[in-house]
MARBA-3410 file (N, C-alpha, C, O; in Angstrom, 1 decimal):
137
147.5,140.7,106.3,146.6,140.0,107.2,146.8,140.6,108.6,147.9,140.8,109.0 ~ 145.7,140.9,109.2,145.7,141.5,110.5,145.9,140.4,111.6,145.4,139.3,111.4 ~ 146.7,140.7,112.6,146.9,139.8,113.7,145.6,139.7,114.6,145.0,140.7,114.8 ~ 145.3,138.5,115.1,144.2,138.3,116.0,144.6,138.9,117.3,145.7,138.7,117.8 ~ 143.7,139.6,118.0,143.9,140.1,119.3,143.0,139.6,120.3,142.9,140.0,121.4
142.1,138.6,119.9,141.2,138.0,120.8,141.9,137.3,121.9,143.0,136.8,121.8 ~ 141.2,137.2,123.1,141.8,136.5,124.2,141.9,135.0,123.9,142.9,134.4,124.4 ~ 141.0,134.4,123.2,141.1,133.0,122.9,141.9,132.9,121.6,141.7,133.6,120.6 ~ 142.9,132.0,121.7,143.8,131.9,120.5,143.3,130.7,119.6,142.9,129.7,120.1 ~ 143.4,130.9,118.3,143.1,129.8,117.4,144.3,129.7,116.5,145.1,130.6,116.3
144.4,128.5,115.9,145.5,128.3,114.9,145.3,129.3,113.8,144.1,129.7,113.5 ~ 146.3,129.8,113.1,146.2,130.8,112.1,145.2,130.5,111.1,144.6,131.5,110.6 ~ 145.1,129.3,110.7,144.2,129.0,109.6,142.7,129.1,110.0,141.8,129.1,109.1 ~ 142.4,129.1,111.2,141.0,129.2,111.6,140.7,130.4,112.5,139.9,130.3,113.4 ~ 141.3,131.5,112.2,141.0,132.7,113.0,139.5,133.1,112.7,139.0,133.0,111.6
138.9,133.5,113.8,137.5,133.9,113.6,137.3,135.0,112.5,138.0,136.0,112.6 ~ 136.4,134.8,111.6,136.1,135.8,110.6,135.2,136.9,111.2,134.2,136.5,111.9 ~ 135.5,138.1,110.9,134.6,139.2,111.4,133.2,139.0,110.8,132.2,139.3,111.5 ~ 133.1,138.6,109.6,131.7,138.4,109.0,131.0,137.2,109.7,129.8,137.3,109.9 ~ 131.7,136.2,110.0,131.1,135.1,110.7,130.7,135.5,112.1,129.6,135.2,112.6
131.5,136.3,112.8,131.2,136.8,114.1,129.9,137.7,114.0,129.0,137.6,114.9 ~ 129.8,138.5,113.0,128.6,139.4,112.8,127.4,138.5,112.6,126.3,138.8,113.1 ~ 127.5,137.4,111.8,126.4,136.5,111.6,125.9,136.0,112.9,124.7,136.0,113.2 ~ 126.9,135.4,113.7,126.5,134.8,115.0,125.9,135.8,115.9,124.9,135.5,116.6 ~ 126.4,137.0,116.0,125.9,138.0,116.9,124.4,138.4,116.5,123.7,138.9,117.3
124.1,138.2,115.2,122.7,138.5,114.8,121.7,137.4,115.1,120.5,137.6,114.9 ~ 122.2,136.3,115.6,121.3,135.2,116.0,120.8,135.4,117.4,121.7,135.5,118.3 ~ 119.5,135.3,117.7,119.1,135.5,119.1,119.4,134.3,120.0,119.5,133.1,119.4 ~ 119.4,134.5,121.2,119.6,133.3,122.2,118.2,132.6,122.2,117.2,133.2,122.0 ~ 118.2,131.3,122.5,119.3,130.5,122.9,120.0,129.9,121.7,121.0,129.2,121.9
119.6,130.1,120.5,120.2,129.6,119.3,121.7,130.0,119.2,122.5,129.3,118.7 ~ 122.0,131.3,119.6,123.4,131.8,119.4,124.4,130.9,120.2,125.4,130.6,119.6 ~ 124.1,130.6,121.4,125.0,129.8,122.2,125.3,128.4,121.6,126.4,128.0,121.5 ~ 124.2,127.8,121.1,124.3,126.5,120.5,125.0,126.6,119.1,125.8,125.7,118.7 ~ 124.8,127.7,118.4,125.5,127.9,117.1,127.0,128.1,117.4,127.8,127.5,116.6
127.4,128.8,118.4,128.8,128.9,118.8,129.4,127.5,119.1,130.5,127.2,118.7 ~ 128.7,126.7,119.8,129.1,125.3,120.1,129.3,124.5,118.8,130.3,123.8,118.6 ~ 128.3,124.6,117.9,128.4,123.9,116.6,129.7,124.4,115.8,130.4,123.6,115.2 ~ 129.9,125.7,115.8,131.1,126.3,115.1,132.4,125.6,115.7,133.2,125.3,114.9 ~ 132.5,125.5,117.0,133.7,125.0,117.6,133.8,123.5,117.3,135.0,123.1,117.1
132.8,122.7,117.3,132.8,121.3,116.9,133.4,121.2,115.5,134.3,120.4,115.2 ~ 132.8,122.0,114.6,133.3,121.9,113.2,134.7,122.4,113.1,135.5,121.8,112.4 ~ 135.0,123.5,113.7,136.4,124.1,113.7,137.4,123.1,114.1,138.5,123.0,113.5 ~ 137.1,122.3,115.1,138.1,121.3,115.5,138.3,120.1,114.6,139.3,119.4,114.7 ~ 137.4,120.0,113.7,137.4,118.8,112.8,137.9,119.2,111.4,138.4,118.3,110.6
138.0,120.5,111.0,138.4,120.9,109.7,140.0,120.8,109.6,140.6,120.9,110.7 ~ 140.5,120.5,108.5,142.0,120.4,108.3,142.7,121.7,108.4,142.1,122.8,108.3 ~ 144.0,121.6,108.7,144.8,122.8,108.6,144.7,123.5,107.3,144.6,122.8,106.3 ~ 144.7,124.8,107.3,144.5,125.5,106.0,143.1,125.9,105.7,142.8,126.7,104.8 ~ 142.1,125.4,106.5,140.7,125.8,106.3,140.5,127.2,106.8,141.1,127.6,107.8
139.7,128.0,106.2,139.4,129.4,106.6,137.9,129.5,106.8,137.1,128.8,106.1 ~ 137.5,130.4,107.7,136.1,130.7,107.9,135.7,131.8,106.9,136.4,132.8,106.8 ~ 134.5,131.6,106.3,134.0,132.5,105.3,132.5,132.6,105.5,131.9,131.8,106.2 ~ 131.9,133.5,104.8,130.5,133.5,104.6,130.2,133.1,103.1,130.8,133.7,102.2 ~ 129.4,132.1,102.9,129.1,131.6,101.6,127.6,131.4,101.5,127.0,130.7,102.4
127.0,131.9,100.5,125.6,131.9,100.3,124.9,132.4,101.6,123.8,132.0,101.9 ~ 125.5,133.4,102.2,124.9,134.1,103.3,125.0,133.4,104.6,124.4,133.8,105.6 ~ 125.7,132.3,104.7,125.9,131.5,106.0,127.4,131.3,106.3,128.2,131.3,105.4 ~ 127.7,131.0,107.5,129.1,130.7,107.9,129.5,129.4,107.3,128.7,128.4,107.2 ~ 130.7,129.3,106.8,131.2,128.1,106.2,132.7,128.0,106.4,133.4,129.0,106.8
133.3,126.9,106.2,134.7,126.7,106.1,135.1,126.4,104.7,134.4,125.7,104.0 ~ 136.3,126.9,104.3,136.7,126.7,102.9,138.1,126.2,102.9,138.9,126.5,103.8 ~ 138.5,125.5,101.8,139.8,125.1,101.5,140.2,125.6,100.1,139.4,125.4,99.2 ~ 141.3,126.2,100.0,141.8,126.7,98.7,140.8,127.6,98.1,140.6,127.6,96.9 ~ 140.1,128.4,98.9,139.1,129.3,98.4,137.7,128.7,98.1,136.8,129.5,97.6
137.5,127.4,98.3,136.3,126.8,97.9,135.5,126.3,99.2,136.1,125.5,99.9 ~ 134.4,126.9,99.5,133.6,126.5,100.7,133.2,125.0,100.6,132.8,124.5,99.5 ~ 133.4,124.3,101.7,133.1,122.9,101.7,132.2,122.4,102.8,131.7,121.3,102.8 ~ 132.0,123.2,103.9,131.1,122.8,105.0,130.6,124.0,105.7,131.3,124.9,106.1 ~ 129.2,124.1,105.7,128.6,125.3,106.3,127.7,124.9,107.5,127.4,123.8,107.7
127.2,126.0,108.1,126.3,125.8,109.2,125.5,127.1,109.3,125.9,128.2,108.9 ~ 124.3,127.0,109.9,123.4,128.2,109.9,122.4,128.0,111.0,122.1,126.9,111.5 ~ 121.8,129.2,111.4,120.7,129.2,112.4,119.4,129.6,111.7,119.4,130.5,110.9 ~ 118.4,128.9,112.0,117.0,129.3,111.5,116.1,129.4,112.7,116.5,129.2,113.9 ~ 114.9,129.8,112.5,113.9,130.0,113.5,113.8,128.9,114.5,113.7,129.1,115.7
113.7,127.7,114.0,113.4,126.5,114.9,114.5,125.5,115.0,114.3,124.4,115.6 ~ 115.6,125.7,114.3,116.7,124.7,114.3,118.0,125.3,113.8,118.1,126.4,113.2 ~ 119.1,124.5,114.0,120.4,124.8,113.4,120.5,123.9,112.2,120.0,122.8,112.2 ~ 121.3,124.3,111.2,121.5,123.4,110.1,123.0,123.2,109.9,123.8,124.1,110.1 ~ 123.3,121.9,109.6,124.7,121.5,109.2,124.6,121.3,107.7,123.8,120.4,107.3
125.4,122.0,106.9,125.4,121.9,105.5,126.7,121.5,104.9,127.6,122.3,104.8 ~ 126.8,120.2,104.6,128.1,119.8,104.0,128.4,120.1,102.6,129.4,119.7,102.0 ~ 127.5,120.9,102.0,127.7,121.4,100.6,127.9,120.2,99.6,128.8,120.2,98.7 ~ 127.2,119.1,99.9,127.2,117.9,99.1,125.8,117.3,99.1,125.2,117.2,100.2 ~ 125.4,116.9,98.0,124.0,116.3,97.9,124.0,114.9,98.2,122.9,114.3,98.4
125.2,114.2,98.4,125.2,112.8,98.7,125.7,112.4,100.0,125.5,111.3,100.5 ~ 126.4,113.3,100.7,127.1,112.9,102.0,126.1,112.5,103.0,126.3,111.4,103.7 ~ 125.0,113.2,103.2,124.1,112.9,104.3,123.5,111.5,104.1,123.2,110.8,105.1 ~ 123.2,111.1,102.9,122.6,109.8,102.6,123.5,108.7,103.0,123.0,107.7,103.5 ~ 124.8,108.9,103.0,125.7,107.8,103.4,125.7,107.7,104.9,126.3,106.7,105.5
125.1,108.6,105.7,125.0,108.5,107.1,123.5,108.3,107.5,123.1,108.7,108.7 ~ 122.7,107.9,106.6,121.2,107.8,106.8,120.8,107.2,108.1,120.0,107.7,108.9 ~ 121.4,106.0,108.5,121.0,105.3,109.7,121.4,106.2,110.9,120.5,106.2,111.9 ~ 122.5,106.8,111.0,122.9,107.6,112.1,122.1,108.9,112.2,122.0,109.4,113.3 ~ 121.6,109.3,111.1,120.9,110.6,111.1,119.4,110.4,111.3,118.6,111.4,111.4
119.0,109.2,111.4,117.5,108.9,111.6,116.8,109.7,112.7,115.7,110.1,112.5 ~ 117.5,110.0,113.8,116.8,110.7,114.9,116.6,112.2,114.6,115.9,112.9,115.3 ~ 117.2,112.7,113.5,117.1,114.1,113.2,116.4,114.3,111.9,116.3,113.5,111.0 ~ 115.8,115.5,111.8,115.1,115.9,110.5,116.2,116.4,109.6,117.3,116.9,110.0 ~ 116.0,116.2,108.3,117.0,116.6,107.3,116.4,116.7,105.9,115.3,116.2,105.7
117.1,117.4,105.0,116.8,117.4,103.6,118.0,116.6,103.0,118.8,116.0,103.6 ~ 118.0,116.6,101.7,119.1,115.9,100.9,120.4,116.5,101.3,121.4,115.8,101.3 ~ 120.5,117.8,101.5,121.8,118.5,101.7,121.9,119.2,103.0,122.9,120.0,103.2 ~ 121.0,119.0,104.0,121.0,119.8,105.2,120.5,118.9,106.4,119.5,118.3,106.3 ~ 121.3,118.9,107.5,120.9,118.2,108.7,120.4,119.3,109.6,121.0,120.3,109.9
119.2,119.0,110.2,118.6,120.0,111.1,118.7,119.5,112.5,118.4,118.4,112.9 ~ 119.2,120.4,113.4,119.5,120.1,114.8,118.7,121.1,115.7,118.8,122.3,115.5 ~ 118.0,120.6,116.7,117.3,121.5,117.6,118.3,122.2,118.4,119.3,121.6,118.9 ~ 118.1,123.5,118.7,119.1,124.2,119.5,118.9,124.1,121.0,119.6,124.7,121.8 ~ 117.8,123.4,121.4,117.5,123.2,122.8,117.9,121.8,123.3,117.5,121.4,124.4
118.7,121.1,122.5,119.2,119.8,122.9,120.7,119.7,122.7,121.2,120.5,121.8 ~ 121.4,118.8,123.4,122.9,118.7,123.1,123.2,118.3,121.7,122.5,117.5,121.0 ~ 124.2,118.9,121.2,124.7,118.6,119.8,125.4,117.3,119.7,126.1,116.9,120.6 ~ 125.1,116.5,118.6,125.8,115.2,118.4,127.2,115.5,117.9,127.5,115.3,116.7 ~ 128.1,115.9,118.8,129.5,116.3,118.4,130.2,115.3,117.6,130.9,115.6,116.6
130.2,114.0,118.1,130.9,113.0,117.4,130.4,112.8,116.0,131.2,112.6,115.0 ~ 129.1,112.8,115.8,128.5,112.7,114.5,128.9,113.8,113.6,129.2,113.7,112.4 ~ 128.9,115.0,114.1,129.2,116.2,113.3,130.7,116.2,112.9,131.0,116.4,111.7 ~ 131.6,115.8,113.8,133.0,115.6,113.4,133.1,114.6,112.3,133.9,114.8,111.4 ~ 132.4,113.5,112.4,132.5,112.4,111.4,132.0,113.0,110.0,132.5,112.6,109.0
130.9,113.8,110.0,130.4,114.4,108.8,131.5,115.3,108.2,131.7,115.2,107.0 ~ 132.1,116.1,109.0,133.2,117.0,108.5,134.3,116.2,107.9,134.8,116.5,106.8 ~ 134.8,115.2,108.6,135.9,114.4,108.1,135.5,113.6,106.8,136.4,113.5,105.9 ~ 134.3,113.1,106.8,133.9,112.4,105.5,133.8,113.4,104.4,134.2,113.0,103.2 ~ 133.4,114.6,104.6,133.3,115.6,103.5,134.7,116.0,103.0,135.0,116.0,101.8
135.7,116.1,104.0,137.0,116.4,103.6,137.6,115.2,102.8,138.3,115.4,101.8 ~ 137.4,114.0,103.3,137.9,112.8,102.6,137.3,112.8,101.1,138.0,112.4,100.2 ~ 136.0,113.1,101.0,135.4,113.2,99.6,136.1,114.2,98.8,136.3,114.0,97.6 ~ 136.4,115.3,99.3,137.1,116.4,98.6,138.5,115.9,98.2,139.0,116.1,97.0 ~ 139.2,115.2,99.1,140.5,114.7,98.8,140.5,113.7,97.7,141.3,113.7,96.8
139.5,112.8,97.7,139.3,111.8,96.7,139.1,112.4,95.4,139.6,112.0,94.3 ~ 138.2,113.4,95.4,137.8,114.1,94.2,139.1,114.8,93.6,139.3,114.8,92.3 ~ 139.9,115.4,94.4,141.1,116.0,93.9,142.1,115.1,93.3,142.8,115.4,92.3 ~ 142.2,113.8,93.8,143.1,112.9,93.3,142.6,112.3,92.0,143.4,111.8,91.2 ~ 141.3,112.3,91.8,140.7,111.7,90.5,140.9,112.7,89.4,141.0,112.2,88.2
141.0,114.0,89.6,141.1,115.0,88.5,142.4,114.7,87.8,143.5,114.4,88.4 ~ 142.4,114.8,86.5,143.6,114.6,85.7,144.0,115.9,85.1,145.0,116.0,84.3
END
């Protein structure tokens, strides 16, 4: 494993991935700046041991090699993708101000990000994964 030489230091488990950096650099402004903010919000909420990866062509965080929470930039919005078809529905009331699909929350890149809500989504997804792991026999 290569040592990070970036000026900004990150815990070892969340070192910036070169592939993720390349994805972000390919996003035009003003979406790029907001995408970086979204990445930082998610990064601070993921557990120790999470790694940044590209999954299905988008940046994501993974645990034990399995991607569990992604994010992406599109022409008119950013997407938060918890890689779960049921998680967003459990936050339906809080997500009412935003457009979404069953598995994707759409955020405009020209407005402040709902950081607290995003952190809660990440933590709920991690909790669901932990519950799933304890149920396996």
